[in-house]
N, C-alpha and C positions, 0 to 999 in steps of 0.2 A: 315860098322862100327859096333862097339859093344858098348852098353851102359856100362859105367864103374860101374854102381850100381847093375848089375845083374850077377849072376854066369853063366847063359847060354847066348849064343849069342842073341843080340837084335838088330834088324834093326833100324837105325835112319833115319828119313826123313828130307830132306832139307826143310827149312822154309823161308818164306817171299820172294818168287820169286827168285831173283838172289843173295840173301844174303848168305854169307858163314856161315851158322849156321845149326845145326841139332838137332832135338828134338826127345825124346823117348816117344812113345805113352803110354808106361806102367807106367813110374814114373814121367813124365812131365819135366825131366831134359833137358837142352839145352847145346850143345857144340858150342862155337863160335871160329872160326879161328882167328888168330891175326888181330886186327883192327876192327873186327865186333862188339864187345861189345860196343866200343865207338860209332859206327855208329848206332846201334839199341837201345841204351838206351835213356832215356829222354834227351831233349836238355840240353847241359851243356857247360861250358867253360873248356878248358884244356883237358887233356888226362886221362880218367878214368883208362885205362889199365896200363899206366905208373905209375900213382900215387898209384895204388893198389899194384904193385910189387916193386916199388922203395923203398929201405931201409926196406923192410919187413923181419922179422926174419924167416919166413916160419915155425915157431914153434907153429902152431895153431892146435887145434883138433876140430873135429866135430863128429856128431853121425854116420857118414858113414865110417870113417877110410880111409886108403890109396886107391888110384885108379890109374889105368893106363890110359893114354891119348887114346881116341878112334881113334885118327888120326894116331899117330906114336908109340903107346905102351909105351912111356916113363912114368916113375912114376911121377905123378903130385905132386906139392907142395901145401900146404895149405896156402892161403893168406887171410888177412883181407881186405875186400872191402874198409873199411874206419876205421880209428882208433876210431871213435866215435860210431861204430855199432858192432853188433855181427854177421854180415854176413860174413861167411867163404866160399871162392871160391876155386876151384881146378885150379891150374895154371900149364901148361905144359912148363917146361924150354926148351924143345926141339923145339917145333913148335910155342910157344908163345900163344897158345889157352887157353881158359877158359871153364871149365865145371861148369854150374850153376844148382843146384838141383831145383826141382819143386818149383815154387813160388819165387825163389831168384831174378829173373829179375824184378818182380813186386816190391819187397822190395827195390832193387837198384834204380828203377825209383822213388819210394817214397822218398828215401834218397836224390836223386839228386834234386827233386822238392823242398824239404825242404832246402837244401843247397842254391839253387837258390833264394828262398824266403828270407832266412837270409842274403844273399849277397846284395839283393836289400834294405833291411831294415837297414843295417849297412854301412854307407858311409865310403869310404877309408879315413884314416887319412891324413892331409895335407902333412906330410913328404913323404907318398907314392905317392901322386900326383906329388910332386916335383921330386922324384926319377924317376917316369915314364916319366916326361917331359925331364929330363936330358938324359935318355936313348934314347929317340927319337932323341935328338940333335946329339948324337954321332954315331947313326946308319948310 
């Protein structure tokens, strides 16, 4: 594999045992294959990968510019991790993987912890409880 941030070939090393992620020793970037970002980020409800890509405009910029996927060479799209943050990830529409630049996993984990805290502090409105109960009845 090649690191998408360097002009010369850069070997990426597999991380976290059997996890499908690769890290670049030079820049600290990490490539996650589809599904692994959800698995390796801080504990959360829902699907981080889906909510990051779903309805995204892919019209974001970051200081790095365009990059090719280290797995399949497809040009990656810029996606906003969360509409409330400025964390811009590179998403491969070919394989579904994500490239995170150095430090972005820590920032994502911080955002997830903050969202979890806010979710605990703000109770669901009664109408949502009712809708959830009704949904369980019709399943």
